[in-house]
DRENKOLDO-766012 format. One record per residue (C-alpha): x, y, z; residue number from 1. Coordinates in Angstrom, 3 decimals, padded with zeros to 6 digits, m for minus. Layout:
N
+----------+----------+----------+-----+
:       c1 :       c2 :       c3 : seq :
+----------+----------+----------+-----+
:        X :        Y :        Z : NUM :
...
+----------+----------+----------+-----+
***
This chain:
371
+----------+----------+----------+-----+
:       c1 :       c2 :       c3 : seq :
+----------+----------+----------+-----+
:  075.303 :  122.118 :  112.080 :   1 :
:  079.178 :  122.075 :  111.959 :   2 :
:  081.444 :  119.602 :  111.293 :   3 :
:  085.615 :  119.740 :  111.561 :   4 :
:  086.729 :  117.015 :  110.005 :   5 :
:  090.736 :  116.010 :  110.369 :   6 :
:  092.454 :  113.879 :  108.372 :   7 :
:  096.110 :  113.316 :  107.964 :   8 :
:  096.628 :  110.957 :  104.723 :   9 :
:  095.863 :  110.015 :  101.510 :  10 :
:  093.518 :  107.205 :  102.429 :  11 :
:  092.092 :  109.154 :  105.318 :  12 :
:  091.465 :  112.191 :  102.146 :  13 :
:  088.775 :  109.071 :  100.009 :  14 :
:  087.242 :  108.217 :  103.808 :  15 :
:  087.078 :  112.057 :  104.152 :  16 :
:  085.030 :  112.281 :  101.490 :  17 :
:  083.088 :  108.829 :  101.364 :  18 :
:  081.958 :  110.089 :  105.503 :  19 :
:  081.617 :  114.091 :  103.762 :  20 :
:  078.937 :  112.839 :  101.482 :  21 :
:  077.248 :  111.225 :  103.778 :  22 :
:  077.338 :  113.766 :  106.027 :  23 :
:  075.298 :  115.809 :  103.393 :  24 :
:  072.758 :  114.003 :  102.519 :  25 :
:  071.514 :  114.029 :  106.185 :  26 :
:  072.437 :  117.570 :  107.037 :  27 :
:  071.891 :  119.450 :  103.457 :  28 :
:  072.608 :  122.962 :  105.692 :  29 :
:  076.195 :  121.296 :  106.414 :  30 :
:  079.916 :  124.027 :  107.119 :  31 :
:  082.470 :  121.768 :  106.580 :  32 :
:  085.981 :  122.252 :  107.237 :  33 :
:  088.588 :  120.164 :  107.146 :  34 :
:  092.180 :  118.319 :  106.983 :  35 :
:  092.462 :  116.469 :  104.243 :  36 :
:  092.531 :  116.185 :  100.161 :  37 :
:  091.907 :  116.716 :  096.893 :  38 :
:  088.795 :  114.359 :  097.340 :  39 :
:  086.455 :  116.297 :  100.220 :  40 :
:  088.439 :  119.802 :  098.584 :  41 :
:  085.545 :  117.696 :  095.888 :  42 :
:  082.872 :  116.803 :  097.451 :  43 :
:  082.599 :  120.764 :  099.731 :  44 :
:  083.623 :  122.329 :  101.690 :  45 :
:  086.486 :  124.386 :  103.296 :  46 :
:  089.969 :  122.633 :  102.841 :  47 :
:  092.293 :  123.925 :  105.659 :  48 :
:  095.126 :  122.661 :  105.247 :  49 :
:  096.339 :  119.702 :  103.005 :  50 :
:  098.054 :  115.703 :  103.999 :  51 :
:  101.171 :  116.123 :  101.738 :  52 :
:  102.110 :  118.910 :  104.017 :  53 :
:  101.829 :  116.264 :  106.956 :  54 :
:  102.470 :  112.586 :  106.791 :  55 :
:  106.311 :  112.357 :  108.348 :  56 :
:  106.802 :  108.259 :  108.217 :  57 :
:  108.997 :  105.999 :  110.292 :  58 :
:  109.603 :  107.574 :  113.699 :  59 :
:  113.535 :  109.225 :  112.812 :  60 :
:  111.210 :  111.500 :  109.855 :  61 :
:  108.752 :  112.430 :  112.684 :  62 :
:  111.763 :  113.259 :  116.092 :  63 :
:  113.235 :  115.590 :  112.139 :  64 :
:  110.319 :  117.123 :  111.467 :  65 :
:  108.895 :  117.632 :  115.166 :  66 :
:  108.446 :  122.416 :  114.969 :  67 :
:  106.609 :  121.376 :  111.547 :  68 :
:  104.012 :  119.062 :  113.872 :  69 :
:  103.805 :  120.959 :  116.680 :  70 :
:  103.332 :  123.577 :  114.593 :  71 :
:  100.340 :  122.060 :  112.851 :  72 :
:  099.054 :  121.730 :  115.788 :  73 :
:  098.862 :  125.083 :  116.659 :  74 :
:  097.212 :  126.728 :  113.935 :  75 :
:  094.628 :  123.431 :  113.913 :  76 :
:  094.060 :  124.779 :  117.105 :  77 :
:  093.337 :  128.914 :  116.051 :  78 :
:  090.956 :  127.903 :  113.218 :  79 :
:  088.536 :  125.747 :  114.989 :  80 :
:  088.057 :  127.763 :  117.337 :  81 :
:  087.146 :  130.705 :  115.434 :  82 :
:  085.213 :  128.424 :  113.688 :  83 :
:  082.691 :  127.308 :  116.154 :  84 :
:  082.025 :  123.155 :  115.032 :  85 :
:  079.571 :  121.467 :  116.768 :  86 :
:  081.169 :  118.508 :  117.227 :  87 :
:  084.575 :  117.590 :  115.397 :  88 :
:  085.731 :  114.549 :  113.545 :  89 :
:  088.791 :  112.368 :  113.809 :  90 :
:  089.605 :  110.021 :  110.992 :  91 :
:  092.983 :  107.817 :  111.901 :  92 :
:  095.743 :  109.748 :  112.125 :  93 :
:  096.324 :  110.035 :  116.060 :  94 :
:  099.184 :  111.090 :  116.433 :  95 :
:  097.755 :  114.603 :  115.316 :  96 :
:  094.400 :  113.572 :  116.219 :  97 :
:  094.359 :  112.799 :  119.978 :  98 :
:  096.140 :  116.172 :  121.076 :  99 :
:  093.392 :  118.384 :  118.969 : 100 :
:  090.667 :  115.246 :  120.858 : 101 :
:  092.031 :  115.212 :  124.646 : 102 :
:  092.208 :  119.955 :  124.064 : 103 :
:  088.936 :  119.582 :  122.522 : 104 :
:  087.256 :  117.562 :  125.273 : 105 :
:  088.658 :  120.431 :  127.525 : 106 :
:  086.736 :  123.594 :  126.274 : 107 :
:  083.611 :  120.534 :  125.490 : 108 :
:  083.439 :  120.190 :  121.611 : 109 :
:  081.619 :  117.029 :  120.939 : 110 :
:  084.423 :  114.590 :  119.773 : 111 :
:  084.228 :  111.637 :  117.485 : 112 :
:  086.409 :  109.448 :  115.967 : 113 :
:  085.734 :  107.461 :  112.738 : 114 :
:  088.523 :  104.904 :  111.767 : 115 :
:  090.008 :  103.658 :  115.225 : 116 :
:  094.070 :  104.438 :  115.645 : 117 :
:  095.293 :  100.679 :  115.625 : 118 :
:  095.920 :  100.758 :  119.170 : 119 :
:  095.283 :  096.590 :  118.894 : 120 :
:  099.315 :  097.161 :  117.099 : 121 :
:  100.944 :  100.072 :  118.931 : 122 :
:  100.405 :  102.408 :  121.794 : 123 :
:  098.055 :  100.673 :  123.754 : 124 :
:  098.282 :  102.403 :  126.431 : 125 :
:  096.434 :  105.026 :  124.073 : 126 :
:  093.199 :  103.665 :  125.488 : 127 :
:  093.895 :  106.075 :  128.843 : 128 :
:  093.337 :  108.667 :  126.575 : 129 :
:  090.392 :  107.435 :  123.869 : 130 :
:  087.683 :  107.008 :  127.064 : 131 :
:  088.418 :  110.250 :  128.418 : 132 :
:  088.348 :  112.607 :  125.259 : 133 :
:  086.727 :  110.191 :  122.535 : 134 :
:  082.874 :  110.868 :  123.088 : 135 :
:  081.912 :  108.520 :  120.114 : 136 :
:  083.853 :  105.820 :  118.586 : 137 :
:  083.274 :  104.324 :  115.343 : 138 :
:  085.619 :  100.930 :  114.524 : 139 :
:  085.876 :  099.435 :  110.744 : 140 :
:  087.396 :  096.495 :  111.798 : 141 :
:  085.601 :  093.628 :  112.877 : 142 :
:  087.834 :  092.305 :  115.567 : 143 :
:  088.006 :  096.084 :  117.131 : 144 :
:  084.727 :  096.038 :  118.380 : 145 :
:  085.948 :  093.063 :  121.494 : 146 :
:  088.624 :  094.615 :  121.530 : 147 :
:  087.359 :  098.337 :  122.426 : 148 :
:  084.198 :  096.805 :  124.220 : 149 :
:  086.052 :  092.712 :  125.922 : 150 :
:  089.178 :  094.306 :  126.220 : 151 :
:  088.779 :  097.413 :  127.495 : 152 :
:  085.374 :  097.914 :  128.779 : 153 :
:  084.685 :  101.061 :  125.835 : 154 :
:  081.424 :  101.455 :  123.779 : 155 :
:  081.429 :  101.433 :  120.096 : 156 :
:  079.541 :  100.922 :  117.124 : 157 :
:  080.877 :  098.605 :  114.390 : 158 :
:  080.442 :  100.309 :  110.861 : 159 :
:  081.728 :  098.650 :  108.481 : 160 :
:  084.811 :  099.000 :  106.626 : 161 :
:  084.055 :  101.788 :  103.692 : 162 :
:  086.066 :  100.111 :  101.659 : 163 :
:  083.726 :  098.266 :  100.740 : 164 :
:  081.658 :  101.376 :  099.413 : 165 :
:  084.156 :  103.283 :  097.891 : 166 :
:  084.799 :  100.208 :  095.299 : 167 :
:  080.978 :  099.819 :  095.271 : 168 :
:  080.361 :  103.169 :  094.306 : 169 :
:  082.437 :  103.066 :  091.377 : 170 :
:  082.136 :  104.277 :  087.749 : 171 :
:  083.136 :  100.587 :  086.590 : 172 :
:  086.640 :  101.446 :  083.903 : 173 :
:  086.802 :  099.496 :  080.372 : 174 :
:  089.697 :  098.159 :  080.048 : 175 :
:  090.561 :  098.154 :  076.317 : 176 :
:  089.942 :  101.959 :  076.259 : 177 :
:  091.623 :  102.601 :  080.132 : 178 :
:  095.256 :  100.312 :  078.512 : 179 :
:  094.574 :  103.333 :  075.518 : 180 :
:  094.216 :  106.513 :  077.214 : 181 :
:  097.184 :  104.636 :  079.210 : 182 :
:  099.829 :  104.041 :  076.600 : 183 :
:  099.674 :  100.531 :  077.506 : 184 :
:  100.572 :  097.063 :  075.542 : 185 :
:  097.917 :  093.801 :  075.644 : 186 :
:  100.835 :  091.971 :  077.953 : 187 :
:  099.277 :  091.244 :  080.922 : 188 :
:  099.542 :  093.767 :  084.006 : 189 :
:  101.265 :  093.617 :  087.793 : 190 :
:  100.702 :  096.975 :  089.546 : 191 :
:  103.255 :  097.934 :  092.662 : 192 :
:  101.903 :  100.343 :  094.698 : 193 :
:  104.268 :  101.948 :  096.231 : 194 :
:  102.741 :  104.121 :  099.421 : 195 :
:  101.747 :  108.107 :  099.064 : 196 :
:  105.111 :  108.847 :  101.033 : 197 :
:  108.229 :  110.084 :  098.965 : 198 :
:  110.434 :  108.246 :  101.562 : 199 :
:  108.190 :  104.968 :  101.318 : 200 :
:  108.685 :  105.199 :  098.017 : 201 :
:  111.493 :  105.621 :  097.482 : 202 :
:  112.769 :  102.640 :  099.350 : 203 :
:  109.300 :  100.547 :  097.678 : 204 :
:  109.653 :  101.509 :  094.077 : 205 :
:  113.914 :  100.782 :  093.964 : 206 :
:  113.266 :  096.755 :  095.293 : 207 :
:  109.630 :  096.446 :  093.391 : 208 :
:  110.991 :  097.105 :  090.142 : 209 :
:  115.019 :  095.186 :  090.468 : 210 :
:  112.076 :  091.549 :  088.725 : 211 :
:  110.942 :  093.672 :  086.014 : 212 :
:  113.462 :  091.808 :  084.148 : 213 :
:  112.970 :  088.183 :  084.943 : 214 :
:  108.569 :  089.204 :  083.970 : 215 :
:  109.181 :  090.107 :  079.841 : 216 :
:  105.661 :  088.703 :  079.242 : 217 :
:  104.530 :  091.572 :  081.960 : 218 :
:  104.427 :  094.754 :  081.699 : 219 :
:  104.736 :  096.400 :  085.329 : 220 :
:  102.365 :  100.109 :  086.498 : 221 :
:  103.488 :  102.197 :  088.954 : 222 :
:  100.563 :  103.515 :  091.030 : 223 :
:  101.197 :  107.375 :  091.145 : 224 :
:  100.037 :  108.362 :  094.298 : 225 :
:  097.609 :  112.491 :  093.955 : 226 :
:  100.011 :  113.884 :  096.708 : 227 :
:  103.467 :  113.346 :  093.975 : 228 :
:  104.149 :  115.117 :  090.923 : 229 :
:  104.599 :  113.082 :  088.009 : 230 :
:  108.505 :  113.971 :  088.010 : 231 :
:  109.490 :  113.061 :  091.041 : 232 :
:  108.368 :  109.452 :  090.090 : 233 :
:  110.099 :  109.973 :  086.397 : 234 :
:  113.484 :  108.735 :  087.811 : 235 :
:  111.768 :  105.040 :  087.734 : 236 :
:  110.691 :  105.135 :  084.367 : 237 :
:  114.130 :  104.035 :  082.763 : 238 :
:  112.720 :  100.414 :  081.135 : 239 :
:  110.475 :  100.637 :  078.448 : 240 :
:  108.284 :  097.508 :  080.485 : 241 :
:  107.801 :  099.841 :  082.642 : 242 :
:  104.626 :  102.571 :  083.517 : 243 :
:  102.920 :  105.098 :  084.624 : 244 :
:  099.626 :  106.107 :  085.953 : 245 :
:  098.844 :  108.346 :  088.903 : 246 :
:  095.534 :  109.414 :  090.614 : 247 :
:  093.587 :  105.549 :  088.800 : 248 :
:  094.697 :  103.022 :  091.468 : 249 :
:  091.488 :  101.280 :  091.125 : 250 :
:  091.182 :  101.513 :  087.781 : 251 :
:  094.723 :  099.915 :  087.649 : 252 :
:  093.745 :  097.373 :  090.195 : 253 :
:  090.595 :  096.534 :  088.343 : 254 :
:  092.346 :  095.354 :  085.289 : 255 :
:  095.610 :  093.647 :  086.532 : 256 :
:  097.051 :  090.110 :  086.857 : 257 :
:  098.584 :  091.036 :  090.330 : 258 :
:  099.961 :  093.094 :  092.929 : 259 :
:  102.990 :  094.162 :  094.750 : 260 :
:  101.980 :  096.334 :  097.638 : 261 :
:  103.166 :  098.694 :  100.620 : 262 :
:  101.679 :  097.433 :  103.435 : 263 :
:  098.844 :  099.517 :  104.720 : 264 :
:  094.838 :  100.203 :  103.267 : 265 :
:  095.900 :  099.282 :  099.827 : 266 :
:  096.443 :  095.720 :  100.680 : 267 :
:  093.499 :  095.705 :  101.560 : 268 :
:  091.930 :  097.604 :  098.700 : 269 :
:  093.918 :  095.539 :  096.319 : 270 :
:  092.305 :  092.197 :  098.110 : 271 :
:  088.857 :  093.600 :  097.919 : 272 :
:  089.508 :  094.072 :  094.264 : 273 :
:  090.202 :  090.670 :  094.331 : 274 :
:  093.472 :  091.012 :  092.208 : 275 :
:  096.834 :  088.529 :  093.882 : 276 :
:  099.529 :  090.336 :  095.778 : 277 :
:  102.597 :  090.443 :  097.449 : 278 :
:  102.983 :  092.597 :  100.460 : 279 :
:  106.284 :  094.449 :  100.514 : 280 :
:  107.712 :  096.716 :  103.535 : 281 :
:  111.284 :  098.596 :  104.223 : 282 :
:  112.040 :  101.220 :  106.059 : 283 :
:  115.009 :  102.581 :  108.002 : 284 :
:  116.971 :  100.128 :  109.456 : 285 :
:  116.493 :  102.719 :  112.929 : 286 :
:  112.732 :  102.896 :  112.563 : 287 :
:  112.191 :  099.589 :  111.918 : 288 :
:  114.162 :  098.049 :  114.571 : 289 :
:  111.774 :  099.928 :  117.381 : 290 :
:  109.441 :  098.827 :  115.284 : 291 :
:  109.990 :  095.336 :  116.884 : 292 :
:  110.012 :  095.398 :  119.670 : 293 :
:  106.887 :  097.547 :  120.849 : 294 :
:  104.827 :  096.150 :  117.854 : 295 :
:  103.534 :  092.478 :  118.613 : 296 :
:  101.226 :  091.797 :  116.084 : 297 :
:  101.812 :  088.407 :  113.803 : 298 :
:  101.415 :  090.269 :  110.751 : 299 :
:  101.660 :  093.500 :  108.903 : 300 :
:  099.448 :  093.235 :  106.522 : 301 :
:  095.599 :  093.869 :  107.729 : 302 :
:  094.079 :  091.031 :  104.759 : 303 :
:  096.264 :  088.835 :  106.967 : 304 :
:  095.943 :  090.465 :  110.528 : 305 :
:  091.531 :  090.183 :  110.038 : 306 :
:  091.188 :  086.076 :  108.576 : 307 :
:  093.779 :  085.428 :  111.502 : 308 :
:  095.973 :  083.652 :  108.990 : 309 :
:  098.682 :  083.880 :  106.650 : 310 :
:  096.575 :  084.395 :  103.064 : 311 :
:  099.245 :  087.245 :  101.733 : 312 :
:  102.405 :  086.969 :  101.736 : 313 :
:  104.721 :  089.575 :  104.269 : 314 :
:  108.499 :  091.017 :  102.702 : 315 :
:  109.735 :  092.991 :  105.262 : 316 :
:  113.145 :  094.486 :  105.753 : 317 :
:  115.470 :  091.840 :  105.213 : 318 :
:  113.417 :  089.985 :  103.720 : 319 :
:  111.687 :  091.774 :  100.688 : 320 :
:  114.824 :  091.406 :  097.715 : 321 :
:  115.105 :  090.365 :  094.489 : 322 :
:  114.831 :  086.439 :  095.228 : 323 :
:  112.088 :  086.648 :  097.262 : 324 :
:  109.846 :  088.939 :  095.466 : 325 :
:  110.951 :  087.239 :  092.201 : 326 :
:  110.064 :  083.824 :  094.370 : 327 :
:  106.780 :  085.372 :  095.211 : 328 :
:  104.859 :  086.429 :  092.173 : 329 :
:  105.977 :  083.271 :  089.915 : 330 :
:  103.544 :  081.921 :  092.459 : 331 :
:  100.641 :  084.134 :  092.737 : 332 :
:  100.910 :  083.828 :  088.649 : 333 :
:  100.635 :  080.591 :  088.883 : 334 :
:  096.450 :  079.811 :  088.483 : 335 :
:  096.874 :  077.657 :  091.005 : 336 :
:  098.306 :  079.789 :  093.362 : 337 :
:  096.054 :  082.654 :  092.139 : 338 :
:  092.434 :  080.575 :  093.102 : 339 :
:  094.117 :  079.490 :  096.846 : 340 :
:  094.248 :  083.160 :  097.458 : 341 :
:  090.914 :  084.331 :  095.147 : 342 :
:  089.041 :  081.885 :  097.629 : 343 :
:  090.075 :  083.652 :  100.368 : 344 :
:  089.589 :  086.876 :  099.584 : 345 :
:  085.438 :  086.178 :  099.199 : 346 :
:  085.529 :  085.090 :  102.800 : 347 :
:  087.411 :  088.281 :  103.739 : 348 :
:  085.481 :  090.517 :  102.436 : 349 :
:  081.831 :  088.366 :  103.665 : 350 :
:  084.057 :  088.860 :  106.984 : 351 :
:  084.050 :  092.734 :  106.669 : 352 :
:  080.300 :  093.387 :  106.280 : 353 :
:  078.290 :  094.858 :  103.839 : 354 :
:  077.996 :  098.742 :  102.448 : 355 :
:  077.163 :  101.334 :  104.369 : 356 :
:  079.937 :  102.717 :  106.640 : 357 :
:  080.098 :  106.406 :  105.649 : 358 :
:  075.926 :  106.613 :  105.410 : 359 :
:  076.199 :  104.811 :  109.442 : 360 :
:  078.605 :  107.052 :  110.804 : 361 :
:  077.151 :  109.981 :  109.416 : 362 :
:  073.833 :  109.253 :  110.586 : 363 :
:  075.501 :  107.948 :  113.735 : 364 :
:  077.099 :  111.913 :  113.923 : 365 :
:  073.866 :  113.294 :  112.960 : 366 :
:  071.606 :  112.028 :  115.496 : 367 :
:  073.884 :  112.223 :  118.612 : 368 :
:  073.405 :  116.497 :  117.473 : 369 :
:  070.711 :  116.806 :  117.701 : 370 :
:  069.738 :  114.967 :  120.455 : 371 :
+----------+----------+----------+-----+
***
């Protein structure tokens, strides 16, 4: 059978690649075309467009790049028409994917949504379009099932979180070799995860690196996004205690003492590696003012949202400054603070369910097409 998958971000590329592996197990003759990234491309199938050409951050950035986004939608529709898939699989990325879902539904192409749009955070009115245009929804956060079924009377499948699989299936890194290969010394490592898009990386790294001088007994290591070139990061590598590693975030987290993490999927990844973290976020003033008025959640990090309490400190907008960063990082480097956070992480992992999210989702998709 033929599958068309659309993932628009780095995290979607990761989950898309694991889902593709599971689809190939269920359907060895599967033909897959996709919008995604390097990980999906390595898995097989045909890459139509890379997510680095799709990711625009914030309200202002989206408006400025509206014509590009509309052109991409046209390209996508035309490519789907030529491919004639048996199913379209959407992975998060709702602004783009829901437009394609509406179009696909009109053409009676089965629509599967893996990793639900976070309408519990904002744009809850999207539920109308989801109920109308999405045939099958697979959710990965435990509270999402109740949100959809109890509040909106829309049946979904809770499949568990694919990050557990991604981390569970990785090859363990040898710390001594890792440090040697990446020119790191013996100092404990503080990982910096500034995001994957240029706008956010620039904003976040400027703040994160402002406290390097306050922690001379540690080395700071920037986790480079696979979508960005090394030359982009060079301006941030002026301190001898700051290092850079590209496309090895999981290996880096596995040997880190603590981390400063930009809000997003990375906050959950860091927690699953049992690395104490401070969550940071700073957007443009206009984007933040708009977001503040339409997002009603108590927290921005997945860790706190899932636990429904503050497990990790969130430094947002004006609170994201050198004074607060220094204070909060010191807390999680202290043994007492570390122990408390790591204990909470164990409870978090239990809430997320076990392994097998990709396999469960692939089985459900393939079996629906065989009926």
